[in-house]
N, C-alpha and C positions, 0 to 999 in steps of 0.2 A: 207704404208706399214709396218705393225708390224712384228718384228722379233719373231719368234717362240721360244718355249722353248725346248730344246734338253736334253732329258732324261739322256744322258751321263753326264751331268753336275750336277746331282741331289746331289752327294756326293764328288764334287771336294774340294780340300784343297786350302785354300788361304795363300799366305806368308805375314805376317805382322812382319815386323823387325826380319826376320829370323825364325820365328815360324809358323809351319804349323798347321792351324786351318781348320775345317769343315766350308764350306760356311754359314751354319746356327748359327755357334757360332762365327766366325770371327767378330771384332770390333775394333775400335779405341777411344781413349778417346775425350769425348765432349770438353776437352780443346785442341785438336789438331787444328792446323792452317787450315788443310783442312775443318774440320767441322764448325769452328769459322768464318773464312773469305773465304774460297775457295782459301786459299794461298798454291797452290800446283802446281807442275808441272808434265805432264805426256807425255807418248809416246804410241801408238798402235803398236805391232809388230805382224807379222805373221809367223808362224813356217810351212816349207814346207819340208817333208821328213828328220826332224832331223835337219834342218838349220833354222836359223832365216834371213829373207832377210833384208839386209841392216842394219843390227844390229848396226854397229859401228855409221853410219850415224845418226841413232835415238839415240843412246846413247850421241852423241856428241851434237845434238840438245837439249837433255834433259837438259845437262850441261850449255849449252849457256842460256838457259830459266831461270835456276837457278842464274846464274851470272847476268842476267839482273835484277833479283829481290834480288840481294844481298844476296843470302844465305851464312850463314858463315859456314854452315857443309854440305856436301854432300858426297855420296858414290861414291867410285872409279869404274871406268869400270869393274875392276876385281872383286870387291864385288857384282855389280850388275849382271855379268855374272854368277858368282858362285851361286847366289840365284835364277836366273832365271833357271839353270840347275838343281838346288835342286827341285825347284817348279815341272818342267816339269817331272822329274823322280818320284816324288812323286805322281804324277797324271796319269803317265804311258801315257803320251802325247808324239808323234812323228810326226803326219801330221795333217793338216786342222784344226790348232789351232789359235785363236786369244789372245793374250796376251795384258792386259792393265797395264803397269808400271808406277806407281804414286810415287813421292816423295814429301812430304810436308816440310813445314819449321820447323815442329815437334810440341811439346807440349808445350803450354804456362802455368805458374804458376798461371795466373789470366785471367779471359775472357777480350779480348780487340782486339784492331787493332794493336798496337805497337808492332813491331818485337822485341824490347827490352825487352818484358816479355817472349820471347821464350828462355829457357835455357836448354832444354834436348836434342838438337840435332834433326837430321832428323827423318821423319818417312817413312818407305818404305813399299809400299803396291805392291804386285804382283798377280794379278787376270789372271789365264789361263783358258780359255774356249774352249772346242769344238765348233768350229763355221765356217762353210764354208761361202765365201763371201755373203754378206748380200743384195746384189741387184740382182733383176731379170735381167738376161742376156736378155730377150725379149724386154726390153725397161722401161725407167721409164718416169713417168709424173710429170712435175714440174710447180710450178707457181712462179710468181715474188712477192717476199714479200715486204711489205710496211716497214719493218723495216731494216734499213740500217747499213752496217757493219761498225765497229768502226773504224775511223782514227788512225793512229800512234801517233797523238798529244793527244789523249784521253787514249786509252790503246793498245799498238803496239801489233798487232794479232800475230808477230812472236815471242812473248813470249808465249810458248805453255802451257797455264794455265788451271788450273780447273774451271776458271770463264768463264762459258759457257752460261749465261744467254741471251746473245745477241742472240747466234744461237738457244736456246730452244724457245724464242719468235716467231723467224721465223718458226720453226718447228711446232709450234702449228697453225700458220697460214695455213701451208700446211696440217695438219691433218684435219682442219675444211673445208679446200676446197676439201678434198678427193685426194690430190696428194700425191707423194712419198716423195718429198723434195720441198725446197724453194730456188729459186735464191736470192741472197742478193746483192744489188748494194752499192757502196761506196758512200760518201756524194756528189760526183760530178756526180753521176748517171750513172757511169759505172760498169759493172758486175765484183764483187770480187770473189765471190764463191757460191757454196750452203751454207746451213746451216751446212753440214757435209763434202763436199769433193770439189775439184778442179773441173774446167770446162775446156773442150776444144771444139773448134768450127772449123769444117772443111768447106772450102769454095773454090772452084775452085782447089782443090787438095792440098790446103795449109792449114796446121794445126795451129791454133791460141790459145792462152791462154792469160788470164789476168796477168797484173802486179801484184806484191805481195805488194802494197802499203797498203792495207786494207785486206790482209789475209795471211796466213801462208805460208813460203817457203817450200810447201809440199814435201815430200820425192816420193812419187809416182809420183807426178807431174814431178820433177827432172828426174826421171828415164824414164818416157815418151819423154821428150825432147831430153834425151841421145839416145834413141831408134831411134827417127826421125833423129837425125844426124847421127848416125851409118848407117842407112838404106836408107839414100839418100831422105827422106821425108822433104819437104819444111816446115819451121815452123817460127812462129813469136810471140814474147811476146809483146803485146800492148793493148791499152784500147779497151774494147769491149763495144758497145752500146747496148740498148734493141733491137735496128731494127737490129743489127748485129745478135742478137740471132734469131729472126725470119727468117732472110734471109739465115741462115746456112744450107748446104746441110746435114751435120751430126752434132750432139754433143754427146758428152760423159764425163762422170765424172770419178773421178781417187780417190783412196784411199786406205790406207792400209787394212781397213776392207771390202771394196767392190771391190777391184781390179779396172778394166775398166769395165764400164756398160753403154751401149747407152741411150742416151734421146731421146725419140721418140714423145713427145708433151711438148709445153710450152705455159701455159696461154690459153689451148684449142686449140692451133694451131699446126698441124701436122709439124715435123721436117723432111725435105727431103720427102721420100716415106712412113714414119711413121714406119720405120723398122731399124733394125741394119745396118749401111752403111758399105761399103767395106773398108774403112780406119779404122773405129773403129775396125772391126773384124780382119785387118791385125795386128793393133798395140797391139790388145789383144792376139793374138797369138804369136807374139814377147816376150810380157811381161811374157806370160806363159813359153815360153822357157827359158827365163832369171831366172825366180824364181825356175825353176826345175833343174838348173845346178848351180846355185850360192847361197851364203848365209853363214852365220857362223855357223859351226857345233857345235851344242850345246847337243846333247844327249850322 
């Protein structure tokens, strides 16, 4: 599934270290850590009617990722919120907007991997785009990738970094197979997530999702679990095997960019009746109601 280009994004302004620059002119130094080593942390945010959903949770995760990477300089929540507000106002954005918020370790005085050659402080990049949820609500087709999700003793996936080659390799496999995305297993053969989203599996009325040993502790994932708890839906966080995938009555994926989307086929096998299931529809409705009434007012 290839994302389309939205004409409204042709002249957007990108915020780089507080300066608003046309998308065609925006750039960062070749000495920046994000360019040199993929040494940056990021969050995806979604704007609903002037409110950023779960903003503080995203900013907290961003800061936690930077702490794990021992960033010595990092913007405060207040600075980030002010720059977000400025970026959205400059682009006249109030709804149906996706924001990619990135902070790198900053500029190095010479190329190299050693963080000690970073002396210029952090680099802040805010890219806001007009972008509706990216996944087809009619249902996604997935394959199981041969690329395994990295375990925490190699690169902890709860560090939400810009090093995404592991996911890109799996996405390439999905593209070649003509699928929308790829399921990634952990090194023990259990489901971790897709190359881009978390997964939920419904069987006998119980909603199950994978442990986060080899995938990020997703904010949309946590929101769905909260909705289950608040609305009397039975749920489990447990290991999911490939056989559990094929036996599921329903599968759906979750993420800030795509919200909740049904999965109707995995490895050429229909899931359930090959359509969006009732539990997926119910939780999608509850999620939509939540995003419509909550969030951080930023306009």
